Structures are given as C-alpha cells and as structure tokens.
N, C-alpha and C positions, 0 to 999 in steps of 0.2 A: 504494500500500500504506500509506503514511504517513497519508493521509486516512482510510482505512478503520479503522485502529487508533485514530486520534483520535476518530472518530465513535462507535465502540463504547465507548471509555473515558469519553467525556463523558456518554454515556447511563447509565452505571453509577454514577458518583460523585456526591457531594453538591455539590462545588465544581469545576465544569467549567473555571473560569478557571485552576486549578492544574495542568491536564493539559499535559504537555510531551512531544512526540514528536519524536525525531530519527532520521534514517536514515543508516546508513553503508553505502554501496553498494559492492559489489565486482563482479567480472566475472560470477561464477556465483551468488554468495550475497549477500544483503543482510541486515544486522542492524538491527532496529528497536528502539530503546530507548524505553521508556515510563516516565515519571515522574509520580507523582500525589502529592497531599498525604498525609501520614502517616496521617491519620484514615481515608482512603479506600482504603488498601492492602488491607484485608480484603475490600472490595467488589469490587476488581479480581480478586483471587485466587479468592474464592468458597469455599464449603464444599468441602473436600477438593480444592481446586484446579480445580474444575469450570469456573468462568468463564474462568480463564487458559487452560485446555486448549481450551475452545470457541473462544476468540479465536485460538489457534494453529491450530486446525483450519480455521477460515475463511480465515486467511492462507495456509495451504498450498493450499487449494482455489483461491483467487484467484491465487496465484503460479504455479500449474501452467500456466495459460494463457500466462504470460510465459516459461515454461520456465526459471524461476529459483527458487532456494531462499531462503526468507525465515525468519529466526529472530527470535522476539520475546523481548526481554529486559525484565523488569520490574525497574526500578532502585529500590532503597530509598534514601530521602533521609535 
C-alpha cells in the first residue's frame, strides 16, 4: 500500500524527491501518512478534493483484497 501511495503522489507533484510516505500498521487498520512539499499540496488534494478522494478510493479497493482497512492521511508540513 505504501508503494502505491508513493507512486500516485510522485506522478502528481512537481518535486517527487519531497514525497514522504510512512505506514503505521495495526492489526485490522493501517494508517498511511503522506507528506509533500508545501507548493505541491494543492496538486495532491485537487479541485474540491477530487485527487485525494480518488487516491483513497484506490487504496480501499486495493486493501479489500488484504481484508484490511487503510486510511490515508495527508500531512501539512
């Protein structure tokens, strides 16, 4: 899941070197934290939050196979 988020985020931003993804794994739920450069925050969120929602939808679909819940947190730096 961590690699999926990193791949999607790097494709959206201008500065892929600033993308940081950390995963906090639990028994039933994992939290994935995404940090990007301040200038790229708007590109990750998208208009009306559409990019962020699309990333969350893809994560939920991918995590359904693992029978685990995944939460994407976009961290403001």
